[in-house]
C-alpha positions as CSV (number, residue, x, y, z in Angstrom):
1,X,1.6,6.0,10.6
2,X,-0.7,2.9,11.1
3,X,0.0,0.3,12.6
4,X,0.4,-3.0,11.2
5,X,-2.7,-5.2,12.5
6,X,-3.2,-8.9,13.0
7,X,-5.7,-10.9,11.6
8,X,-7.8,-14.2,11.5
9,X,-9.2,-14.9,7.6
10,X,-12.5,-16.1,8.5
11,X,-14.1,-15.6,4.4
12,X,-13.0,-17.5,2.2
13,X,-9.5,-17.0,0.8
14,X,-10.5,-16.0,-2.5
15,X,-13.3,-13.6,-1.3
16,X,-10.8,-12.2,1.2
17,X,-8.3,-11.5,-1.4
18,X,-11.3,-9.9,-3.4
19,X,-11.8,-7.1,-0.7
20,X,-8.3,-7.0,0.8
21,X,-5.8,-7.2,-2.5
22,X,-7.4,-6.9,-5.4
23,X,-9.5,-4.1,-4.7
24,X,-7.5,-2.0,-2.5
25,X,-5.4,-2.0,-5.4
26,X,-7.1,-0.8,-7.8
27,X,-8.5,2.2,-5.9
28,X,-4.4,3.0,-4.8
29,X,-2.7,2.3,-8.2
30,X,-1.4,5.6,-9.0
31,X,-0.4,6.7,-5.4
32,X,0.9,2.8,-5.2
33,X,2.7,3.6,-8.5
34,X,4.2,7.0,-7.6
35,X,6.5,4.8,-4.5
36,X,7.6,1.7,-6.6
37,X,10.3,2.7,-9.1
38,X,13.9,1.5,-7.8
39,X,14.2,-2.5,-8.8
40,X,15.9,-5.1,-6.3
41,X,19.2,-5.5,-6.5
42,X,19.1,-9.1,-6.9
43,X,16.1,-9.1,-8.7
44,X,17.7,-6.7,-11.4
45,X,20.9,-8.9,-11.3
46,X,18.8,-12.0,-12.0
47,X,17.1,-10.5,-15.3
48,X,21.0,-8.9,-16.3
49,X,22.6,-12.6,-15.9
50,X,19.8,-14.2,-18.9
51,X,21.2,-15.1,-22.1
52,X,19.6,-12.3,-24.8
53,X,16.5,-14.1,-26.7
54,X,14.9,-15.2,-23.4
55,X,11.4,-14.6,-23.0
56,X,10.0,-14.4,-19.6
57,X,7.1,-13.8,-17.3
58,X,6.8,-11.0,-13.9
59,X,3.6,-13.2,-12.4
60,X,1.8,-9.9,-10.3
61,X,4.0,-7.5,-12.0
62,X,2.2,-4.6,-10.2
63,X,3.6,-0.9,-12.2
64,X,5.6,-3.0,-14.2
65,X,8.6,-1.7,-13.2
66,X,10.9,-5.1,-14.1
67,X,9.8,-5.1,-17.5
68,X,12.4,-2.4,-19.2
69,X,14.9,-4.6,-17.2
70,X,18.0,-5.8,-17.8
71,X,18.8,-2.0,-17.9
72,X,22.2,-2.2,-19.6
73,X,20.8,-4.6,-22.2
74,X,17.4,-3.2,-22.6
75,X,15.5,-5.5,-25.5
76,X,17.8,-8.1,-24.6
77,X,15.0,-10.4,-23.2
78,X,11.2,-9.7,-23.4
79,X,9.3,-10.2,-20.0
80,X,4.8,-10.0,-20.0
81,X,3.7,-8.7,-17.3
82,X,0.4,-10.4,-15.8
83,X,-1.3,-8.8,-12.9
84,X,-4.8,-8.6,-11.6
85,X,-5.7,-4.8,-11.3
86,X,-6.4,-3.6,-14.7
87,X,-5.4,-0.1,-13.1
88,X,-1.6,-1.1,-12.4
89,X,-1.5,-2.5,-15.7
90,X,-2.3,0.3,-17.3
91,X,0.4,1.9,-16.2
92,X,2.8,-1.3,-17.4
93,X,1.9,-1.3,-20.3
94,X,4.1,1.7,-20.7
95,X,6.7,1.1,-18.1
96,X,9.9,2.7,-19.0
97,X,8.8,5.4,-20.9
98,X,10.1,8.8,-21.4
99,X,8.5,12.2,-22.5
100,X,8.0,11.8,-25.7
101,X,9.2,8.6,-26.2
102,X,6.4,6.2,-25.5
103,X,6.9,2.5,-24.7
104,X,4.6,-0.5,-24.9
105,X,4.9,-3.4,-23.0
106,X,3.4,-6.7,-23.2
107,X,0.9,-7.0,-20.0
108,X,-2.0,-9.2,-19.8
109,X,-4.9,-9.4,-17.3
110,X,-4.9,-12.4,-15.4
111,X,-4.4,-14.4,-11.9
112,X,-1.7,-16.0,-10.9
113,X,-3.5,-18.9,-10.0
114,X,-4.6,-19.3,-13.4
115,X,-3.2,-22.1,-15.3
116,X,-3.2,-20.2,-18.8
117,X,0.2,-20.5,-20.1
118,X,1.4,-23.5,-22.3
119,X,3.8,-26.1,-20.1
120,X,7.1,-24.7,-20.3
121,X,6.5,-21.6,-22.7
122,X,8.7,-19.3,-20.9
123,X,12.8,-19.5,-20.7
124,X,12.2,-17.7,-17.2
125,X,9.8,-16.2,-14.1
126,X,9.8,-14.0,-11.3
127,X,7.0,-13.1,-8.7
128,X,8.1,-10.1,-6.8
129,X,5.8,-9.1,-3.4
130,X,2.8,-11.1,-4.7
131,X,2.8,-14.7,-3.4
132,X,2.2,-13.1,0.0
133,X,-1.3,-11.7,-1.0
134,X,-2.4,-14.8,-1.3
135,X,-5.0,-15.8,2.0
136,X,-3.5,-19.9,2.7
137,X,-0.8,-22.1,2.3
138,X,-2.3,-24.1,-0.7
139,X,-2.7,-20.9,-2.9
140,X,0.7,-20.0,-2.3
141,X,1.7,-23.6,-2.9
142,X,-0.4,-23.8,-6.2
143,X,1.3,-20.3,-7.3
144,X,4.6,-21.8,-6.8
145,X,3.8,-24.1,-8.9
146,X,2.3,-22.0,-11.8
147,X,5.8,-20.5,-11.9
148,X,7.4,-24.1,-12.0
149,X,4.8,-25.3,-15.0
150,X,5.4,-22.4,-17.5
151,X,8.9,-22.6,-17.5
152,X,11.2,-24.7,-19.8
153,X,11.7,-28.0,-17.7
154,X,15.1,-27.9,-19.4
155,X,16.5,-24.6,-18.2
156,X,13.8,-22.7,-16.7
157,X,14.5,-20.1,-14.3
158,X,12.2,-18.8,-11.5
159,X,12.7,-15.8,-8.6
160,X,10.7,-15.2,-6.2
161,X,10.3,-12.7,-3.3
162,X,8.1,-12.0,-0.6
163,X,8.1,-9.8,2.5
164,X,9.3,-11.4,5.4
165,X,8.5,-11.0,9.3
166,X,11.9,-10.2,10.3
167,X,11.9,-6.7,9.2
168,X,15.4,-4.4,8.9
169,X,16.1,-0.8,10.7
170,X,14.8,1.0,7.8
171,X,11.7,-0.6,7.6
172,X,8.6,1.4,8.7
173,X,6.3,-1.7,9.2
174,X,6.5,-3.7,12.5
175,X,5.1,-7.0,12.4
176,X,3.1,-8.7,15.2
177,X,3.7,-12.2,16.2
178,X,1.4,-14.1,17.4
179,X,3.5,-16.7,18.9
180,X,2.6,-19.8,16.9
181,X,5.2,-22.1,16.1
182,X,3.2,-23.6,13.4
183,X,1.5,-27.4,13.0
184,X,2.7,-30.6,12.3
185,X,1.8,-29.9,8.6
186,X,3.5,-26.3,7.9
187,X,5.9,-26.0,11.2
188,X,7.2,-22.8,9.8
189,X,4.2,-20.4,9.3
190,X,4.1,-16.9,9.0
191,X,1.6,-14.1,10.1
192,X,-1.4,-12.9,8.6
193,X,-1.5,-9.2,8.7
194,X,-3.2,-6.1,7.3
195,X,-0.4,-3.4,6.4
196,X,-2.3,0.1,6.1
197,X,-2.3,2.3,2.7
198,X,-3.3,5.8,3.8
199,X,-3.4,8.1,0.7
200,X,-1.5,10.8,0.4
201,X,-2.8,14.4,0.6
202,X,-2.7,15.1,-3.7
203,X,-4.2,11.5,-4.4
204,X,-7.6,12.1,-2.3
205,X,-10.1,14.6,-2.3
206,X,-12.4,15.9,0.3
207,X,-16.2,16.6,-0.7
208,X,-14.8,17.2,-4.8
209,X,-11.8,19.2,-3.8
210,X,-8.1,19.0,-2.7
211,X,-7.3,20.2,0.6
212,X,-5.1,22.7,-1.4
213,X,-8.1,24.1,-3.1
214,X,-9.3,25.9,0.2
215,X,-10.3,29.3,-1.3
216,X,-7.9,32.2,-0.6
217,X,-10.8,34.0,0.8
218,X,-12.3,31.7,3.7
219,X,-11.5,32.6,7.1
220,X,-9.1,30.5,9.2
221,X,-12.3,29.1,10.9
222,X,-13.2,27.7,7.9
223,X,-9.7,26.5,6.4
224,X,-9.5,24.6,10.0
225,X,-12.9,22.8,9.4
226,X,-11.4,21.9,5.7
227,X,-8.3,20.8,7.3
228,X,-10.1,18.5,9.9
229,X,-12.9,17.3,7.7
230,X,-9.9,16.3,5.0
231,X,-8.0,14.5,7.7
232,X,-11.5,12.3,8.0
233,X,-12.1,11.6,5.2
234,X,-9.2,10.4,4.1
235,X,-9.3,6.6,3.8
236,X,-7.2,4.0,5.1
237,X,-7.0,0.7,3.1
238,X,-6.2,-2.7,4.7
239,X,-3.8,-4.4,2.7
240,X,-3.7,-8.2,3.4
241,X,-0.3,-9.9,3.5
242,X,0.8,-13.3,5.2
243,X,4.0,-12.2,6.1
244,X,6.7,-15.0,5.7
245,X,8.6,-17.1,8.6
246,X,12.4,-17.3,8.3
247,X,12.7,-21.0,6.5
248,X,8.8,-21.0,5.5
249,X,9.6,-19.7,1.3
250,X,11.9,-22.7,1.0
251,X,9.9,-25.2,2.8
252,X,7.1,-23.9,0.6
253,X,8.9,-24.5,-2.4
254,X,10.0,-28.0,-2.3
255,X,6.4,-29.1,-1.1
256,X,5.2,-27.3,-4.0
257,X,8.1,-29.1,-6.3
258,X,7.8,-32.2,-5.0
259,X,3.8,-32.2,-5.4
260,X,4.3,-31.2,-9.1
261,X,5.9,-34.4,-9.5
262,X,9.8,-32.7,-9.5
263,X,12.9,-34.2,-7.8
264,X,14.3,-31.0,-5.6
265,X,18.7,-31.1,-5.8
266,X,21.0,-31.0,-8.4
267,X,20.7,-32.5,-11.6
268,X,23.8,-34.6,-10.3
269,X,21.3,-36.4,-7.6
270,X,19.4,-38.1,-10.2
271,X,19.5,-41.4,-10.4
272,X,18.5,-42.2,-13.3
273,X,17.6,-40.6,-17.4
274,X,14.8,-38.0,-17.9
275,X,14.1,-37.7,-14.3
276,X,12.8,-34.1,-14.0
277,X,13.4,-31.8,-11.1
278,X,14.5,-27.9,-9.8
279,X,17.2,-26.8,-7.8
280,X,17.5,-24.2,-5.5
281,X,20.4,-21.7,-6.6
282,X,19.8,-19.2,-3.9
283,X,17.6,-18.3,-1.2
284,X,18.1,-15.5,1.8
285,X,16.6,-12.3,3.2
286,X,17.0,-9.1,1.7
287,X,16.0,-5.3,2.8
288,X,13.0,-7.2,4.7
289,X,12.3,-9.4,2.2
290,X,13.3,-13.6,1.9
291,X,13.5,-15.0,-1.9
292,X,14.2,-18.1,-3.7
293,X,16.1,-18.7,-6.9
294,X,15.1,-21.8,-8.8
295,X,16.4,-23.5,-12.1
296,X,14.6,-26.3,-13.6
297,X,16.5,-29.1,-15.6
298,X,16.0,-32.6,-16.9
299,X,18.7,-35.8,-16.3
């Protein structure tokens, strides 16, 4: 397996993301989707607990694996998927379809930083494995604010997942540590890294042919040459990630909420009528990810 490497972002964050996130996912969409099919339990529970009739946003939906949920109450809620990758959206558009039964989902091509939704239009929003692809603290903060802005100020619920520096024993990744303790402004900082993606043999062709297309009449030397050529030409796509440190996601969420004009804490802590706030319902670490669940309120 190719190692995870530390990276220093020297160009414009948008340019960095265009090259090392958006362009990559459009190239690997099919192979990536084939490896992403099982929902995380906490996210599945979050969606299963939503009231019937609610409408929500999956910001950075990818292949749309969360659009069919909840599994025990299909179609009880409507989740609209948004993503920058057109190729992934083509897959998400029919997430949950079965042979002979084509389902069409509501998906939108767009940017998680875009101010495109009417404020409070959604009952809930999820952002799963997306914000860690944004290449600056400020852009990650704006992404959280867009989620808070999109949901109802009275009852809106938000779930965010990001990759963690702390990987579990089942992870294939080892995250290099820079040794930084952050700065005065951002005391808890994670690691900026490239996580390589190597296309499977079935997804990549060498000189216009799959490896298995070597003619049966070929000599052993020709077969060996074809295999070597395939191995050399198999592309490796470096995906940018900001791997979150312990406490960093909560810190980011609190800062985003406060700068958005929200009080952070339970509704009971409001000292006047009409205060707007957000409560952290739960936070934690699950299988190499940090997560936070939020609920908006008005006193």
